[in-house]
C-alpha positions in Angstrom: -36.0 226.9 -64.2 -39.4 225.8 -65.5 -38.7 222.3 -66.9 -42.0 222.5 -68.9 -40.1 224.9 -71.2 -37.3 222.6 -71.9 -37.0 221.3 -75.5 -35.8 217.9 -76.4 -33.4 218.0 -79.4 -33.8 215.2 -81.8 -30.1 214.9 -82.9 -29.5 211.9 -85.2 -26.2 210.1 -85.2 -23.9 210.2 -88.3 -24.0 207.0 -90.3 -21.0 205.2 -91.8 -21.4 202.5 -94.4 -19.6 201.0 -97.4 -20.3 204.1 -99.6 -19.2 206.7 -97.1 -20.5 208.9 -94.4 -23.7 210.9 -93.9 -24.3 213.3 -91.2 -25.5 216.8 -90.4 -24.2 220.3 -89.8 -25.9 220.9 -86.5 -24.6 224.5 -85.6 -22.1 227.2 -86.2 -19.6 228.1 -83.5 -20.9 231.5 -82.6 -19.4 234.5 -84.3 -16.8 232.6 -86.2 -19.0 230.8 -88.7 -17.2 227.5 -88.5 -19.6 224.5 -89.1 -20.1 222.1 -86.2 -21.1 218.6 -87.3 -22.4 215.4 -85.7 -19.6 213.5 -87.5 -17.0 212.1 -85.1 -13.4 212.5 -86.1 -12.9 208.8 -85.6 -15.7 208.0 -88.1 -14.3 210.5 -90.6 -10.9 208.9 -90.5 -12.4 205.5 -91.3 -13.1 206.9 -94.8 -9.4 206.7 -95.5 -8.4 210.4 -95.8 -5.1 211.7 -94.5 -4.1 215.3 -93.6 -3.3 217.3 -96.7 -5.7 215.5 -99.0 -8.7 217.1 -100.8 -12.1 215.8 -99.7 -15.2 216.1 -101.7 -18.0 217.1 -99.3 -21.7 217.5 -100.1 -23.1 220.2 -97.7 -26.7 221.1 -98.1 -26.8 219.9 -101.7 -23.7 221.7 -102.7 -20.5 219.8 -103.6 -17.2 221.4 -102.3 -13.6 220.1 -102.6 -11.9 221.0 -99.3 -8.5 220.1 -97.9 -8.4 218.1 -94.7 -5.7 219.8 -92.5 -4.3 220.0 -89.0 -4.8 223.7 -88.4 -6.1 226.9 -90.1 -2.6 228.0 -91.0 -2.3 225.0 -93.3 -4.4 226.8 -95.9 -4.1 230.3 -97.4 -6.2 233.2 -96.0 -9.9 233.1 -96.9 -9.6 229.4 -98.1 -11.8 226.6 -96.7 -10.6 223.7 -94.6 -11.8 220.6 -92.8 -10.3 219.7 -89.4 -11.1 217.8 -86.3 -12.3 220.3 -83.7 -11.7 220.4 -79.9 -14.8 218.3 -79.4 -13.3 215.5 -81.6 -15.8 216.1 -84.5 -15.3 217.0 -88.1 -15.6 220.8 -88.7 -15.5 223.1 -91.7 -14.0 226.6 -91.6 -12.6 229.4 -93.7 -9.1 230.7 -92.6 -9.9 234.1 -91.1 -13.4 234.1 -92.4 -16.9 232.6 -91.9 -17.6 229.3 -93.7 -21.4 229.8 -93.0 -21.4 233.2 -94.6 -19.0 232.4 -97.4 -21.0 229.4 -98.6 -24.5 230.5 -97.4 -24.9 227.5 -95.0 -27.5 227.8 -92.3 -27.8 224.7 -90.0 -29.2 222.2 -89.8 -28.2 220.9 -93.3 -27.2 217.4 -94.5 -23.6 216.5 -95.0 -22.1 213.5 -96.9 -18.6 212.4 -97.8 -17.7 209.4 -100.0 -15.0 207.0 -99.0 -11.5 207.9 -100.3 -10.9 206.3 -103.7 -8.0 203.9 -103.6 
């Protein structure tokens, strides 16, 4: 491999503060269209959300209300969901569909989530 052709990726870390969390959708997971983020599941949980709650998420300037669930089958077919993926990061998907296609998301795009209201 010619190392002169390697490209350094400038991946920023997600930021957590008193207002909430800001991060980025960095990729899709191949043919499925699930959104891969740079937001750790641990940081997301610090916002105070529990499984089964609706989360207001701003993705690429678009606000969406999405349930945070354990698994795809926790929502009806063709409905969106937030979950912690196998990498331990927050991800967005559509049950038996493509989140990227359904919502017209093409990474990289900004993502923000406010803290859960008490």
